[in-house]
C-alpha positions in Angstrom: 86.3 145.1 -65.9 84.6 144.0 -69.0 87.5 145.1 -70.8 89.6 142.8 -68.4 87.5 139.4 -68.8 87.2 139.8 -72.7 91.3 140.1 -72.4 91.2 136.8 -70.1 89.2 135.0 -73.3 91.0 136.2 -76.0 94.2 134.6 -74.0 92.8 131.4 -73.4 91.6 131.2 -76.7 95.4 131.9 -77.9 96.5 129.2 -76.1 94.1 126.4 -77.0 95.2 127.2 -81.0 98.6 127.6 -80.2 98.4 124.2 -78.8 96.9 122.6 -81.3 98.9 123.8 -84.1 101.9 122.7 -82.4 100.4 119.0 -81.7 99.7 118.8 -85.9 103.3 119.8 -86.3 104.8 117.1 -84.0 102.5 114.4 -85.3 104.4 115.4 -89.2 107.8 114.8 -87.5 106.4 111.4 -86.3 107.8 108.7 -89.4 105.2 105.9 -90.8 105.7 102.5 -89.4 106.3 100.3 -92.8 102.7 98.3 -93.5 103.1 94.7 -93.4 101.3 93.0 -97.0 98.6 90.5 -96.3 99.5 86.8 -96.6 99.0 85.5 -99.5 96.5 81.5 -99.2 97.9 79.5 -101.7 94.7 77.1 -103.3 95.3 73.9 -103.8 93.5 71.7 -105.3 93.1 67.9 -106.8 94.1 66.8 -110.3 94.5 64.0 -112.1 96.6 63.8 -115.3 94.3 63.2 -118.4 94.9 59.2 -119.7 91.9 57.8 -121.8 91.2 54.0 -121.6 88.2 51.1 -122.0 86.0 51.9 -119.1 82.7 49.5 -118.2 80.7 52.0 -116.3 77.8 50.6 -115.0 74.3 51.8 -114.4 71.5 51.9 -111.4 68.5 52.6 -110.8 65.5 51.1 -109.3 62.3 49.5 -110.3 58.9 48.0 -109.6 58.0 44.3 -109.7 55.5 43.2 -111.7 54.2 39.4 -113.6 54.6 39.6 -117.1 51.0 38.4 -117.5 48.0 39.9 -116.0 44.4 38.4 -117.3 40.7 39.5 -116.1 38.8 36.4 -115.4 35.6 37.3 -117.5 32.5 34.7 -117.6 31.9 33.6 -121.3 28.5 31.9 -119.9 25.6 32.5 -117.7 24.7 31.3 -114.5 25.1 30.6 -110.9 29.4 30.8 -110.1 30.6 27.5 -108.5 33.2 26.5 -105.9 36.8 25.2 -108.2 39.8 23.9 -106.8 40.6 27.0 -104.6 38.9 29.5 -102.6 37.8 32.2 -104.7 39.3 35.1 -102.6 41.6 38.1 -103.1 45.5 37.2 -102.5 44.3 33.1 -102.9 46.9 31.1 -105.2 46.3 28.7 -107.6 48.6 26.4 -109.9 48.2 25.9 -113.5 45.4 24.2 -114.9 43.1 23.8 -111.6 39.6 25.3 -111.9 39.5 28.8 -110.7 35.3 28.2 -110.7 33.2 26.8 -112.7 29.1 28.6 -113.7 26.6 26.5 -113.5 26.7 23.9 -116.3 24.3 20.7 -115.4 21.7 21.9 -117.7 24.6 22.8 -120.9 25.9 19.0 -120.2 22.3 17.5 -120.0 21.6 19.1 -123.6 25.1 17.9 -125.0 24.3 14.2 -123.7 21.4 14.2 -125.4 22.7 15.6 -128.8 25.3 13.0 -128.9 22.9 10.0 -128.1 21.0 11.4 -131.5 24.5 11.2 -133.7 25.2 7.9 -132.2 22.1 7.1 -133.4 22.3 9.1 -136.8 26.2 6.8 -137.2 24.6 3.5 -136.3 21.6 4.3 -139.2 24.6 4.3 -141.4 26.7 1.2 -140.6 24.4 -0.8 -142.8 25.3 1.2 -145.6 28.6 1.5 -145.1 28.9 -2.3 -144.9 27.1 -3.0 -148.4 28.3 0.1 -150.6 32.0 0.5 -148.9 32.9 -2.5 -147.2 36.7 -1.0 -147.2 35.5 1.5 -144.3 33.2 -0.6 -143.2 35.6 -1.4 -140.0 37.0 2.3 -139.1 33.2 3.6 -139.4 32.5 1.1 -136.4 35.8 1.6 -134.2 34.8 5.4 -134.5 31.3 4.6 -133.3 32.7 2.4 -130.3 34.5 5.1 -129.1 32.4 7.8 -128.9 31.1 8.8 -124.9 28.6 10.1 -123.6 30.8 12.0 -121.5 34.4 12.0 -123.1 35.1 14.2 -126.4 34.1 12.9 -129.5 37.1 11.0 -131.3 38.4 12.4 -134.9 36.5 11.9 -137.4 37.6 9.0 -139.8 40.0 9.7 -142.8 37.9 9.3 -146.2 39.6 9.2 -149.7 36.2 8.1 -151.6 34.8 11.1 -153.2 31.6 9.4 -153.5 31.6 8.3 -150.1 32.4 11.9 -148.7 28.7 12.5 -150.8 27.1 9.9 -149.5 28.4 11.1 -145.6 27.1 14.8 -146.7 23.8 13.5 -147.8 23.1 12.2 -144.2 24.2 15.8 -142.2 26.7 13.1 -140.5 29.5 16.0 -141.1 26.8 19.0 -139.9 26.1 17.1 -136.7 29.8 15.8 -135.9 30.3 19.4 -135.9 27.1 20.6 -134.0 28.3 18.1 -131.3 32.0 19.5 -131.1 30.6 22.7 -131.1 28.5 22.4 -127.9 31.4 20.6 -126.6 32.9 23.9 -126.8 30.3 25.8 -125.4 30.0 23.5 -122.4 33.7 24.2 -121.7 33.4 27.4 -121.0 31.2 26.9 -118.1 34.9 25.9 -116.2 37.2 28.3 -116.5 40.9 27.2 -115.7 43.9 28.9 -114.7 46.2 29.5 -117.3 49.2 29.8 -115.4 50.3 29.8 -111.4 49.2 33.1 -109.8 46.8 34.6 -107.7 44.1 36.7 -107.0 44.6 40.5 -107.0 41.0 41.6 -107.1 37.7 39.6 -107.1 35.0 41.2 -108.2 31.8 38.6 -108.0 32.3 35.8 -105.1 31.3 32.6 -105.2 26.8 31.8 -105.4 27.0 35.2 -107.5 25.5 35.0 -110.9 27.3 36.0 -113.7 26.2 36.8 -117.1 28.3 36.5 -120.1 30.7 39.1 -120.3 30.9 39.7 -116.5 34.2 40.8 -115.1 34.9 38.0 -112.2 38.4 37.9 -110.7 41.9 39.8 -111.9 44.9 37.3 -111.7 48.7 37.3 -112.2 51.0 35.7 -112.8 53.4 34.5 -109.5 56.2 32.1 -111.7 56.9 34.5 -114.4 58.6 38.5 -113.2 59.9 40.8 -114.2 61.3 44.3 -113.0 60.7 47.4 -115.2 64.1 50.3 -114.8 63.5 53.5 -115.8 66.7 54.8 -117.1 67.5 58.3 -118.4 66.7 58.2 -122.0 71.0 59.3 -122.4 72.2 56.1 -120.6 69.6 53.6 -121.8 71.5 53.6 -125.1 74.4 51.7 -123.3 72.1 48.7 -122.5 71.2 45.4 -125.0 69.1 43.1 -124.6 70.4 39.8 -122.6 72.9 42.1 -120.3 73.2 40.2 -117.1 71.8 42.7 -114.3 71.8 42.7 -110.4 68.5 43.3 -108.7 68.7 43.8 -105.3 66.1 44.2 -102.7 67.5 46.5 -99.8 64.7 46.1 -97.1 65.9 41.9 -97.0 69.1 42.2 -98.2 68.8 39.5 -100.6 70.2 39.6 -104.4 68.5 38.4 -107.9 70.7 37.8 -111.4 68.5 38.4 -114.7 68.9 39.3 -118.0 67.4 42.3 -119.8 64.4 40.8 -121.6 62.9 43.9 -123.7 64.2 47.7 -124.0 61.7 50.1 -125.1 61.7 52.6 -127.8 59.6 55.2 -126.3 60.0 57.8 -124.1 57.9 58.7 -121.0 56.3 61.4 -120.2 56.2 62.2 -116.9 59.8 61.1 -116.2 61.5 61.9 -119.6 62.9 58.0 -119.6 62.9 54.6 -121.5 61.4 51.4 -119.5 64.3 48.6 -119.1 62.4 45.0 -118.7 64.7 42.3 -116.5 63.2 39.2 -116.1 63.6 37.7 -112.2 64.1 34.2 -112.1 62.4 32.4 -109.1 63.7 30.7 -106.4 62.3 29.1 -103.4 64.3 30.2 -101.4 64.0 34.0 -102.1 60.5 34.3 -103.4 59.6 38.1 -104.7 56.4 39.6 -104.8 54.8 41.6 -107.4 54.9 45.4 -106.8 58.1 45.0 -104.7 60.5 47.8 -105.6 64.6 46.6 -106.5 67.4 47.9 -107.0 69.1 47.5 -110.4 72.6 47.1 -111.6 73.2 46.9 -115.5 76.9 46.4 -116.4 76.5 48.8 -119.3 78.9 49.0 -122.5 82.6 49.4 -122.5 83.5 52.7 -123.6 86.4 53.1 -125.5 88.9 56.1 -125.2 87.5 57.9 -122.5 88.7 58.9 -119.0 86.4 59.1 -116.1 85.7 62.1 -113.6 84.0 63.1 -110.5 80.6 64.3 -111.9 80.5 67.2 -109.5 84.0 68.2 -111.5 82.1 69.2 -114.4 80.3 73.3 -114.6 77.9 74.2 -117.3 77.3 70.7 -118.2 80.5 70.3 -120.1 83.1 72.0 -119.0 85.8 71.9 -116.5 89.1 73.0 -115.3 92.7 71.9 -116.5 96.1 73.1 -114.4 98.4 74.5 -117.2 101.5 75.9 -115.9 100.4 76.6 -112.6 97.3 78.5 -113.6 93.7 77.2 -113.8 91.9 76.7 -117.4 88.4 76.7 -118.4 88.3 74.0 -121.4 85.1 72.6 -123.2 85.0 68.5 -122.7 82.4 65.9 -124.6 80.5 64.4 -122.4 80.0 60.9 -123.7 77.9 59.4 -120.5 76.6 60.5 -116.8 75.9 58.1 -114.3 74.3 59.4 -110.6 78.0 60.2 -109.5 80.6 60.2 -112.5 81.2 61.0 -115.8 83.0 59.8 -118.8 84.6 62.6 -120.9 86.8 62.9 -123.8 88.7 65.9 -125.6 91.8 68.1 -123.4 95.2 66.2 -124.8 96.5 63.8 -122.6 98.6 64.0 -119.6 97.0 67.5 -119.1 95.4 67.9 -115.6 92.0 67.7 -114.9 90.8 69.1 -111.6 88.6 66.6 -109.5 86.9 68.8 -107.1 84.1 71.4 -107.3 85.8 74.5 -107.3 84.2 78.1 -105.6 85.4 81.4 -106.1 87.5 81.0 -108.9 88.0 82.4 -112.0 90.3 81.6 -115.1 94.2 82.0 -114.6 93.6 81.6 -111.2 97.6 80.6 -109.8 96.7 76.6 -108.0 99.1 73.9 -107.1 98.1 70.1 -107.4 98.1 68.2 -104.2 100.9 65.3 -104.8 102.1 66.8 -107.5 103.4 70.2 -106.5 103.7 69.9 -102.6 105.1 66.1 -101.0 103.2 67.0 -97.4 99.6 66.6 -100.4 98.8 70.5 -98.9 97.6 69.0 -95.7 98.1 72.3 -94.0 97.6 74.6 -96.8 94.1 75.9 -98.3 91.7 74.2 -100.3 89.5 75.2 -103.4 
């Protein structure tokens, strides 16, 4: 029985082995199907023939408006602060020549009047001697005496040509008394502070009624009738801007334009921004007021650049390399980058009439085959793959 069982198992295994060998053989008789090569995707690029010309490439930047004059009001006398022509308050505007404030002056004013009275007395004493010894000058000094007013500045000194009269006046302390009165007038004038320009208070440190010592900071003022915009420009681009160049200034928030000239270009580079400051004067009009601290977009016309070609900035790679198309193959060339703006680059170097790629390319290498849109395809490559 066991022998029969082993014979059955051996026969079954033999049939399986034979079937496997037969199947392998039949597979070898099956002809191989031809494989279809993968379709080749044509790469289409945008390119332009190289043509050099003179290009006026504008420069743009953003800057803050600020006053051309910012002054701290300092007390030059001691006393209580009294009101001026306008309230001493932050944000208050004033006109040129108006009294910003007065520091208590009654005592100094009375002292000046007393000093002038003494001077008048001295001149009155001198007049008889001048009439006798120097009659040709008597009328001049009499007129000078009559022009002296206690509430007005001293008139100018009479002109004296004769040396003896000069010695006489000096010996009677006439000149020293005259200049002492002028010094007191100047000291009294420091009790009233007048606006040097049309402006506004940006800070007030001492209010009306407070006591100010000599040298105390009272307020800070800025001019509102003389504004300029400080625009930081990249060092490489600042060299194309000249003093006097016209600039268009735009308020993006208010959609208003101003026009003004370049007044200064700094000759140093800011540490934080690595840029140079360009200053533009803003002519003010009543219709479109401008405010210190406002941001404006500045458009500079720039200086014309000769014998260059303008391409998109993103067509450059490795700062100064581009792709050229030569005989249907991409070639890498190093170019001279004359100017860079936010979106464009001015280049020179490759020979005219060569084609330069004007778009960024990815996953490409030198000598890759390409076709140029609009040149190699009348359909502009609308159905082909791009770089």
